[in-house]
All heavy atoms as an XYZ file, in Angstrom:
691
protein
N      19.707    -11.606    -27.445
C      18.392    -11.053    -27.181
C      17.766    -11.814    -26.013
O      17.804    -13.022    -25.959
C      17.541    -11.176    -28.425
C      16.238    -10.516    -28.319
S      15.497    -10.518    -29.972
C      14.111     -9.557    -29.634
N      17.202    -11.058    -25.101
C      16.574    -11.675    -23.938
C      15.211    -12.240    -24.289
O      14.465    -11.673    -25.074
C      16.381    -10.659    -22.831
C      17.636    -10.256    -22.178
C      17.300     -9.358    -21.035
N      18.526     -9.060    -20.302
C      18.556     -8.442    -19.167
N      17.448     -8.042    -18.603
N      19.685     -8.211    -18.560
N      14.896    -13.361    -23.637
C      13.555    -13.922    -23.774
C      12.622    -13.218    -22.813
O      13.007    -12.898    -21.691
C      13.563    -15.408    -23.432
C      14.069    -16.286    -24.506
C      13.862    -17.733    -24.086
C      14.187    -18.647    -25.223
N      13.962    -20.044    -24.863
N      11.444    -12.978    -23.236
C      10.435    -12.388    -22.366
C       9.637    -13.520    -21.735
O       9.206    -14.440    -22.419
C       9.505    -11.501    -23.164
C       8.418    -10.889    -22.317
C       7.474    -10.087    -23.130
N       8.030     -8.750    -23.262
C       7.472     -7.805    -23.974
N       6.384     -8.049    -24.664
N       8.000     -6.610    -24.026
N       9.473    -13.449    -20.451
C       8.699    -14.453    -19.735
C       7.418    -13.833    -19.219
O       7.428    -12.719    -18.717
C       9.484    -15.006    -18.545
C      10.679    -15.799    -18.935
C      11.322    -16.365    -17.709
N      12.537    -17.063    -18.078
C      13.242    -17.778    -17.239
N      12.875    -17.882    -15.983
N      14.330    -18.392    -17.630
N       6.354    -14.566    -19.325
C       5.061    -14.137    -18.800
C       4.678    -15.121    -17.711
O       4.661    -16.330    -17.934
C       3.983    -14.109    -19.899
C       2.628    -13.747    -19.304
C       4.374    -13.146    -21.006
N       4.425    -14.601    -16.540
C       4.025    -15.439    -15.419
C       2.545    -15.219    -15.152
O       2.084    -14.089    -15.104
C       4.842    -15.098    -14.171
C       6.298    -15.388    -14.335
C       7.177    -14.406    -14.744
C       6.794    -16.652    -14.101
C       8.522    -14.665    -14.905
C       8.138    -16.938    -14.256
C       9.003    -15.943    -14.661
N       1.842    -16.295    -14.964
C       0.416    -16.211    -14.636
C       0.191    -16.870    -13.285
O       0.741    -17.924    -12.998
C      -0.410    -16.905    -15.698
C      -0.396    -16.151    -17.011
C      -1.347    -16.784    -18.009
N      -1.469    -15.963    -19.186
C      -0.617    -15.972    -20.199
N       0.423    -16.750    -20.178
N      -0.812    -15.195    -21.242
N      -0.650    -16.250    -12.521
C      -1.004    -16.801    -11.231
C      -2.018    -17.910    -11.451
O      -3.125    -17.670    -11.902
C      -1.590    -15.709    -10.330
C      -1.872    -16.068     -8.900
C      -0.581    -16.444     -8.174
C      -2.510    -14.885     -8.194
N      -1.609    -19.147    -11.180
C      -2.489    -20.292    -11.423
C      -3.398    -20.564    -10.238
O      -4.470    -21.116    -10.394
C      -1.652    -21.531    -11.726
C      -0.876    -21.402    -13.014
C      -0.077    -22.656    -13.290
C       0.708    -22.489    -14.569
N       1.503    -23.647    -14.885
N      -2.964    -20.208     -9.075
C      -3.727    -20.438     -7.862
C      -3.982    -19.093     -7.195
O      -3.173    -18.188     -7.286
C      -2.941    -21.324     -6.891
C      -2.574    -22.686     -7.454
C      -3.769    -23.606     -7.553
O      -4.669    -23.505     -6.695
O      -3.815    -24.410     -8.492
N      -5.109    -18.965     -6.489
C      -5.296    -17.724     -5.726
C      -4.221    -17.593     -4.652
O      -3.619    -18.590     -4.262
C      -6.669    -17.889     -5.087
C      -7.226    -19.171     -5.559
C      -6.186    -19.889     -6.357
N      -3.997    -16.373     -4.216
C      -3.029    -16.171     -3.138
C      -3.422    -17.024     -1.959
O      -4.605    -17.251     -1.715
C      -3.018    -14.719     -2.729
C      -2.285    -13.827     -3.671
C      -1.941    -14.083     -4.956
C      -1.819    -12.520     -3.389
N      -1.303    -13.017     -5.485
C      -1.208    -12.048     -4.559
C      -1.869    -11.712     -2.267
C      -0.647    -10.796     -4.634
C      -1.302    -10.454     -2.346
C      -0.695    -10.009     -3.518
N      -2.439    -17.466     -1.201
C      -2.793    -18.238     -0.006
C      -3.595    -17.359      0.961
O      -3.492    -16.140      0.925
C      -1.440    -18.612      0.610
C      -0.448    -17.746     -0.053
C      -1.028    -17.260     -1.337
N      -4.413    -17.981      1.781
C      -5.203    -17.180      2.717
C      -4.304    -16.295      3.575
O      -3.243    -16.711      4.001
C      -5.903    -18.219      3.588
C      -5.735    -19.513      2.895
C      -4.577    -19.392      1.966
N      -4.753    -15.087      3.767
C      -4.014    -14.136      4.594
C      -4.675    -14.124      5.962
O      -5.892    -14.154      6.077
C      -4.031    -12.739      3.960
C      -3.326    -12.772      2.607
C      -3.409    -11.710      4.877
C      -3.391    -11.479      1.854
N      -3.868    -14.072      6.977
C      -4.391    -14.005      8.342
C      -5.406    -12.882      8.451
O      -5.294    -11.854      7.797
C      -3.223    -13.762      9.308
O      -3.697    -13.389     10.563
N      -6.400    -13.058      9.280
C      -7.424    -12.029      9.504
C      -7.089    -11.143     10.699
O      -7.892    -10.323     11.113
C      -8.792    -12.686      9.717
C      -9.251    -13.486      8.533
C      -9.607    -12.561      7.397
N      -9.948    -13.339      6.219
C      -9.596    -13.012      5.001
N      -8.899    -11.941      4.769
N      -9.944    -13.755      3.985
N      -5.888    -11.301     11.255
C      -5.471    -10.484     12.392
C      -5.340     -9.031     11.974
O      -5.043     -8.718     10.826
C      -4.131    -10.967     12.948
C      -4.212    -12.357     13.552
O      -5.320    -12.754     13.942
O      -3.176    -13.036     13.616
N      -5.534     -8.105     12.918
C      -5.339     -6.686     12.607
C      -3.884     -6.410     12.215
O      -2.969     -7.088     12.665
C      -5.683     -5.972     13.916
C      -6.397     -6.961     14.752
C      -5.975     -8.314     14.293
N      -3.719     -5.415     11.381
C      -2.388     -5.001     10.938
C      -1.958     -3.819     11.802
O      -2.694     -2.848     11.944
C      -2.404     -4.616      9.445
C      -1.072     -4.061      9.001
C      -2.811     -5.817      8.598
N      -0.771     -3.910     12.377
C      -0.262     -2.851     13.254
C       0.653     -1.870     12.536
O       0.816     -0.731     12.973
C       0.487     -3.459     14.432
C      -0.419     -4.311     15.282
O      -1.546     -3.894     15.565
O       0.017     -5.413     15.654
N       1.290     -2.300     11.459
C       2.190     -1.466     10.671
C       2.221     -2.049      9.274
O       2.351     -3.265      9.105
C       3.605     -1.467     11.265
C       4.690     -0.781     10.433
C       4.502      0.730     10.438
C       6.070     -1.134     10.960
N       2.093     -1.195      8.266
C       2.136     -1.655      6.883
C       3.275     -0.950      6.168
O       3.295      0.280      6.097
C       0.801     -1.370      6.188
C       0.683     -1.788      4.729
C       0.961     -3.284      4.539
C      -0.694     -1.429      4.197
N       4.228     -1.726      5.677
C       5.360     -1.201      4.910
C       5.189     -1.640      3.471
O       5.166     -2.842      3.180
C       6.682     -1.718      5.468
C       7.930     -1.371      4.652
C       8.145      0.136      4.593
C       9.144     -2.065      5.225
N       5.041     -0.677      2.583
C       4.910     -0.961      1.159
C       6.248     -0.677      0.501
O       6.707      0.464      0.473
C       3.814     -0.090      0.542
C       2.419     -0.280      1.128
C       1.467      0.786      0.588
C       1.903     -1.668      0.832
N       6.874     -1.708     -0.020
C       8.177     -1.576     -0.675
C       8.309     -2.720     -1.660
O       8.829     -3.777     -1.347
C       9.302     -1.619      0.365
C      10.667     -1.364     -0.260
O      10.717     -0.889     -1.411
O      11.679     -1.635      0.407
N       7.761     -2.526     -2.821
C       7.774     -3.599     -3.817
C       7.269     -3.050     -5.131
O       7.694     -1.988     -5.572
N       6.332     -3.757     -5.732
C       5.754     -3.346     -7.010
C       4.904     -2.094     -6.793
O       3.820     -2.156     -6.240
C       4.928     -4.477     -7.594
N       5.426     -0.971     -7.208
C       4.779      0.318     -6.934
C       3.368      0.386     -7.507
O       2.479      0.982     -6.919
C       5.590      1.482     -7.498
C       7.041      1.645     -7.068
C       7.435      1.011     -5.811
C       8.926      1.164     -5.572
N       9.516      0.056     -4.899
N       3.150     -0.244     -8.645
C       1.834     -0.226     -9.279
C       0.784     -0.958     -8.446
O      -0.411     -0.764     -8.650
C       1.917     -0.849    -10.668
N       1.221     -1.758     -7.478
C       0.289     -2.527     -6.654
C       0.039     -1.919     -5.279
O      -0.750     -2.468     -4.503
C       0.799     -3.965     -6.486
C       0.887     -4.785     -7.762
C       1.458     -6.164     -7.455
C      -0.466     -4.899     -8.433
N       0.678     -0.807     -4.959
C       0.509     -0.209     -3.630
C      -0.966      0.017     -3.302
O      -1.425     -0.316     -2.225
C       1.257      1.115     -3.523
C       2.737      1.012     -3.272
C       3.411     -0.196     -3.358
C       3.480      2.134     -2.967
C       4.771     -0.271     -3.133
C       4.835      2.070     -2.738
C       5.485      0.870     -2.825
O       6.832      0.793     -2.593
N      -1.715      0.593     -4.216
C      -3.131      0.876     -3.960
C      -3.899     -0.419     -3.766
O      -4.761     -0.517     -2.891
C      -3.696      1.721     -5.109
C      -5.193      1.973     -5.005
C      -5.522      2.838     -3.792
N      -6.938      3.000     -3.651
C      -7.713      2.336     -2.791
N      -7.190      1.443     -1.988
N      -8.994      2.548     -2.730
N      -3.618     -1.432     -4.560
C      -4.317     -2.716     -4.448
C      -4.005     -3.415     -3.124
O      -4.892     -3.995     -2.502
C      -3.947     -3.643     -5.609
C      -4.420     -3.116     -6.951
O      -5.422     -2.366     -6.983
O      -3.796     -3.451     -7.967
N      -2.744     -3.357     -2.709
C      -2.361     -3.982     -1.439
C      -3.058     -3.269     -0.281
O      -3.582     -3.907      0.631
C      -0.826     -3.981     -1.256
C      -0.441     -4.418      0.147
C      -0.170     -4.866     -2.310
N      -3.084     -1.946     -0.338
C      -3.781     -1.194      0.708
C      -5.259     -1.560      0.736
O      -5.833     -1.774      1.805
C      -3.606      0.311      0.499
C      -4.273      1.193      1.545
C      -3.693      0.940      2.936
C      -4.124      2.658      1.174
N      -5.888     -1.671     -0.426
C      -7.303     -2.038     -0.489
C      -7.536     -3.424      0.109
O      -8.532     -3.655      0.793
C      -7.798     -1.999     -1.936
N      -6.611     -4.331     -0.129
C      -6.728     -5.693      0.394
C      -6.680     -5.724      1.919
O      -7.383     -6.500      2.556
C      -5.600     -6.558     -0.181
C      -5.535     -8.012      0.238
C      -6.716     -8.782     -0.326
C      -4.228     -8.634     -0.227
N      -5.869     -4.848      2.502
C      -5.646     -4.876      3.948
C      -6.354     -3.775      4.723
O      -6.371     -3.791      5.950
C      -4.142     -4.791      4.228
C      -3.305     -5.933      3.668
C      -1.829     -5.640      3.846
C      -3.687     -7.244      4.331
N      -6.945     -2.829      4.040
C      -7.468     -1.630      4.700
C      -8.500     -1.930      5.787
O      -8.525     -1.268      6.824
C      -8.068     -0.683      3.669
C      -8.389      0.663      4.243
C      -8.726      1.679      3.177
O      -8.725      1.359      1.981
O      -9.002      2.826      3.573
N      -9.319     -2.913      5.610
C     -10.324     -3.250      6.610
C      -9.731     -3.767      7.907
O     -10.411     -3.840      8.927
N      -8.461     -4.104      7.892
C      -7.805     -4.625      9.094
C      -6.860     -3.609      9.729
O      -6.153     -3.927     10.678
C      -7.049     -5.896      8.724
C      -8.056     -6.933      8.227
C      -7.558     -8.326      8.061
N      -6.194     -8.580      8.334
C      -5.357     -9.114      7.438
N      -5.774     -9.405      6.239
N      -4.120     -9.363      7.777
N      -6.838     -2.400      9.194
C      -6.008     -1.334      9.767
C      -6.798     -0.605     10.838
O      -7.864     -0.068     10.574
C      -5.575     -0.344      8.689
C      -4.775     -0.886      7.507
C      -4.457      0.238      6.539
C      -3.512     -1.581      7.960
N      -6.261     -0.572     12.037
C      -6.911      0.155     13.135
C      -6.491      1.623     13.084
O      -5.424      1.946     12.574
C      -6.472     -0.427     14.467
C      -6.917     -1.836     14.683
C      -6.534     -2.258     16.068
N      -5.661     -3.426     15.975
C      -5.218     -4.090     17.002
N      -5.503     -3.711     18.219
N      -4.456     -5.140     16.843
N      -7.313      2.509     13.642
C      -6.863      3.899     13.753
C      -5.528      3.967     14.501
O      -5.312      3.244     15.470
C      -7.981      4.573     14.548
C      -9.190      3.748     14.236
C      -8.681      2.329     14.128
N      -4.631      4.786     13.998
C      -3.310      4.927     14.597
C      -2.232      4.128     13.888
O      -1.048      4.295     14.172
N      -2.619      3.270     12.960
C      -1.643      2.464     12.225
C      -0.896      3.345     11.231
O      -1.487      4.205     10.574
C      -2.351      1.309     11.483
C      -1.444      0.649     10.473
C      -2.857      0.284     12.471
N       0.404      3.124     11.123
C       1.218      3.812     10.128
C       1.344      2.953      8.879
O       1.568      1.740      8.966
C       2.623      4.093     10.660
C       2.758      5.182     11.711
C       4.213      5.300     12.152
C       2.260      6.515     11.179
N       1.200      3.599      7.731
C       1.455      2.973      6.439
C       2.637      3.714      5.843
O       2.565      4.926      5.617
C       0.230      3.055      5.503
C       0.549      2.400      4.165
C      -0.983      2.418      6.150
N       3.732      3.006      5.636
C       4.948      3.604      5.094
C       5.134      3.066      3.687
O       5.194      1.850      3.486
C       6.163      3.266      5.976
C       5.920      3.764      7.402
C       7.438      3.856      5.382
C       6.908      3.252      8.417
N       5.203      3.972      2.725
C       5.332      3.580      1.325
C       6.640      4.116      0.764
O       6.815      5.330      0.650
C       4.153      4.096      0.523
N       7.548      3.209      0.428
C       8.823      3.600     -0.170
C       8.615      3.876     -1.656
O       7.825      3.195     -2.315
C       9.846      2.486      0.031
C      11.248      2.925     -0.341
O      11.574      4.116     -0.165
O      12.027      2.074     -0.813
N       9.308      4.849     -2.167
C       9.198      5.244     -3.580
C       7.752      5.532     -3.972
O       7.315      5.191     -5.067
C       9.797      4.178     -4.500
C      11.245      3.918     -4.194
O      11.588      2.835     -3.745
N      12.109      4.888     -4.403
N       7.018      6.153     -3.080
C       5.599      6.409     -3.306
C       5.355      7.312     -4.511
O       4.273      7.256     -5.108
C       4.969      7.011     -2.058
N       6.321      8.120     -4.887
C       6.157      8.986     -6.051
C       5.910      8.186     -7.326
O       5.378      8.715     -8.296
C       7.390      9.871     -6.243
C       7.540     10.906     -5.144
O       6.576     11.104     -4.377
O       8.627     11.505     -5.042
N       6.268      6.912     -7.316
C       6.064      6.044     -8.478
C       4.706      5.350     -8.443
O       4.429      4.487     -9.268
C       7.179      5.001     -8.562
C       8.533      5.602     -8.736
N       8.972      6.133     -9.929
C       9.535      5.796     -7.849
C      10.193      6.612     -9.772
N      10.557      6.422     -8.519
N       3.868      5.717     -7.480
C       2.529      5.143     -7.353
C       1.498      6.258     -7.179
O       0.959      6.464     -6.096
C       2.483      4.171     -6.164
O       1.239      3.534     -6.112
N       1.210      6.984     -8.258
C       0.302      8.130     -8.142
C      -1.111      7.761     -7.683
O      -1.757      8.544     -6.996
C       0.299      8.742     -9.541
C       0.853      7.698    -10.442
C       1.722      6.816     -9.608
N      -1.587      6.562     -8.037
C      -2.917      6.143     -7.605
C      -2.965      5.981     -6.089
O      -3.938      6.355     -5.440
C      -3.331      4.820     -8.268
C      -3.412      4.881     -9.773
C      -2.069      4.643    -10.450
O      -1.085      4.270     -9.770
O      -2.005      4.847    -11.668
N      -1.916      5.422     -5.532
C      -1.823      5.263     -4.083
C      -1.819      6.627     -3.402
O      -2.580      6.880     -2.465
C      -0.572      4.468     -3.710
C      -0.262      4.518     -2.243
C      -0.930      3.703     -1.340
C       0.676      5.419     -1.739
C      -0.677      3.770      0.018
C       0.942      5.498     -0.387
C       0.269      4.667      0.487
O       0.516      4.749      1.834
N      -0.956      7.523     -3.869
C      -0.856      8.851     -3.261
C      -2.165      9.625     -3.369
O      -2.587     10.283     -2.415
C       0.281      9.648     -3.895
C       1.686      9.200     -3.524
C       2.722     10.025     -4.286
C       1.922      9.290     -2.023
N      -2.813      9.542     -4.517
C      -4.093     10.243     -4.683
C      -5.119      9.723     -3.687
O      -5.898     10.505     -3.124
C      -4.604     10.068     -6.113
N      -5.112      8.424     -3.432
C      -6.077      7.851     -2.500
C      -5.809      8.281     -1.063
O      -6.704      8.781     -0.390
C      -6.085      6.327     -2.597
C      -7.038      5.718     -1.601
C      -8.406      5.787     -1.819
C      -6.587      5.130     -0.440
C      -9.303      5.267     -0.891
C      -7.470      4.608      0.489
C      -8.826      4.686      0.262
O      -9.706      4.184      1.177
N      -4.584      8.082     -0.570
C      -4.317      8.374      0.844
C      -4.327      9.869      1.140
O      -4.535     10.263      2.285
C      -2.996      7.730      1.352
C      -3.089      6.220      1.317
C      -1.788      8.232      0.586
N      -4.141     10.700      0.122
C      -4.138     12.142      0.336
C      -5.496     12.798      0.063
O      -5.658     13.997      0.290
C      -3.060     12.789     -0.524
C      -1.668     12.392     -0.055
C      -0.579     13.025     -0.860
N       0.736     12.629     -0.336
C       1.870     12.890     -0.937
N       1.884     13.554     -2.082
N       3.009     12.498     -0.409
N      -6.459     12.021     -0.401
C      -7.784     12.573     -0.700
C      -8.535     12.886      0.592
O      -8.467     12.121      1.553
C      -8.586     11.578     -1.530
N      -9.241     14.012      0.621
C     -10.069     14.324      1.800
C     -11.089     13.198      2.023
O     -11.672     12.685      1.078
C     -10.774     15.628      1.414
C      -9.951     16.210      0.314
C      -9.332     15.046     -0.406
N     -11.257     12.811      3.258
C     -12.214     11.762      3.575
C     -11.711     10.348      3.381
O     -12.466      9.397      3.518
N     -10.436     10.182      3.063
C      -9.888      8.840      2.829
C      -9.698      8.056      4.121
O      -9.565      6.838      4.097
C      -8.546      8.922      2.103
O      -7.547      9.478      2.957
N      -9.644      8.791      5.246
C      -9.367      8.125      6.515
C      -7.884      8.068      6.832
O      -7.477      7.419      7.787
N      -7.084      8.767      6.033
C      -5.636      8.813      6.251
C      -5.167     10.254      6.327
O      -5.692     11.129      5.654
C      -4.888      8.115      5.105
C      -5.088      6.642      5.060
C      -6.073      6.081      4.273
C      -4.282      5.796      5.812
C      -6.261      4.715      4.229
C      -4.460      4.426      5.779
C      -5.457      3.876      4.988
N      -4.171     10.477      7.139
C      -3.424     11.726      7.163
C      -2.064     11.368      6.586
O      -1.336     10.553      7.159
C      -3.287     12.250      8.592
C      -2.416     13.481      8.790
C      -2.978     14.662      8.007
C      -2.313     13.827     10.257
N      -1.748     11.926      5.437
C      -0.569     11.489      4.695
C       0.373     12.658      4.445
O      -0.069     13.781      4.189
C      -1.021     10.902      3.355
O       0.075     10.486      2.596
N       1.663     12.379      4.541
C       2.647     13.425      4.279
C       3.939     12.795      3.764
O       4.278     11.677      4.115
C       2.921     14.261      5.532
C       3.326     13.442      6.732
C       4.660     13.210      7.019
C       2.364     12.900      7.573
C       5.028     12.456      8.114
C       2.734     12.145      8.679
C       4.061     11.921      8.953
N       4.662     13.544      2.916
C       5.955     13.051      2.439
C       6.957     13.065      3.583
O       6.923     13.927      4.451
C       6.349     14.027      1.339
C       5.503     15.222      1.537
C       4.309     14.821      2.350
N       7.832     12.092      3.556
C       8.881     11.996      4.574
C      10.203     12.216      3.861
O      10.303     13.078      3.018
C       8.772     10.640      5.281
C       9.584     10.527      6.533
C       9.358     11.352      7.614
C      10.591      9.579      6.629
C      10.107     11.249      8.772
C      11.341      9.460      7.778
C      11.109     10.294      8.847
N      11.201     11.457      4.149
C      12.526     11.620      3.541
C      12.501     11.176      2.082
O      12.129     10.056      1.778
C      13.552     10.811      4.323
N      12.898     12.059      1.190
C      12.957     11.700     -0.230
C      11.587     11.372     -0.768
O      10.675     12.177     -0.699
N      11.449     10.174     -1.291
C      10.161      9.787     -1.873
C       9.419      8.757     -1.014
O       8.649      7.955     -1.513
C      10.340      9.277     -3.301
C      11.327      8.128     -3.406
O      11.893      7.738     -2.371
O      11.520      7.620     -4.517
N       9.645      8.821      0.283
C       8.908      7.974      1.226
C       7.668      8.750      1.677
O       7.740      9.934      1.989
C       9.777      7.603      2.448
C       8.968      6.852      3.486
C      10.984      6.788      2.011
N       6.527      8.075      1.683
C       5.291      8.679      2.163
C       4.875      7.958      3.435
O       4.949      6.736      3.516
C       4.188      8.536      1.116
C       2.918      9.251      1.527
O       2.879     10.480      1.366
O       2.004      8.587      2.028
N       4.442      8.716      4.430
C       3.964      8.142      5.690
C       2.499      8.559      5.840
O       2.169      9.744      5.721
C       4.785      8.638      6.889
C       4.195      8.123      8.194
C       6.240      8.207      6.759
N       1.652      7.580      6.059
C       0.231      7.831      6.244
C      -0.211      7.274      7.582
O       0.161      6.165      7.951
C      -0.588      7.183      5.113
O      -0.212      7.717      3.862
N      -1.023      8.038      8.267
C      -1.576      7.639      9.546
C      -3.056      7.354      9.347
O      -3.788      8.199      8.830
C      -1.388      8.752     10.574
C      -2.019      8.540     11.954
C      -1.299      7.432     12.709
C      -1.989      9.835     12.732
N      -3.495      6.162      9.747
C      -4.926      5.808      9.666
C      -5.632      6.543     10.790
O      -5.352      6.331     11.959
C      -5.091      4.291      9.803
C      -6.511      3.822      9.812
C      -7.109      3.870      8.447
C      -8.490      3.219      8.477
N      -9.258      3.509      7.316
N      -6.558      7.447     10.430
C      -7.234      8.263     11.444
C      -8.699      7.894     11.613
O      -9.330      8.336     12.551
C      -7.114      9.773     11.127
C      -5.681     10.226     11.272
C      -7.686     10.101      9.767
N      -9.257      7.149     10.732
C     -10.676      6.818     10.876
C     -11.048      5.571     10.153
O     -10.304      4.895      9.577
């Protein structure tokens, strides 16, 4: 029988650079796609591409980037990859 491990974040994330983001590739914990976008969204300039792999597994993310007025133009690409363009 496998042991279950619980990891807790003891320290806040290290400071993230305040530089603008030119390209955002989301390929990791699908449940965090929306949170990662929220963390970085203020640093995305118009014209930036956000590429989300396996986006179908992150319905909250897809609902946000595809919502009217979100500031993104989003469309499915190959398979379950979603490509969003920051427009505003």
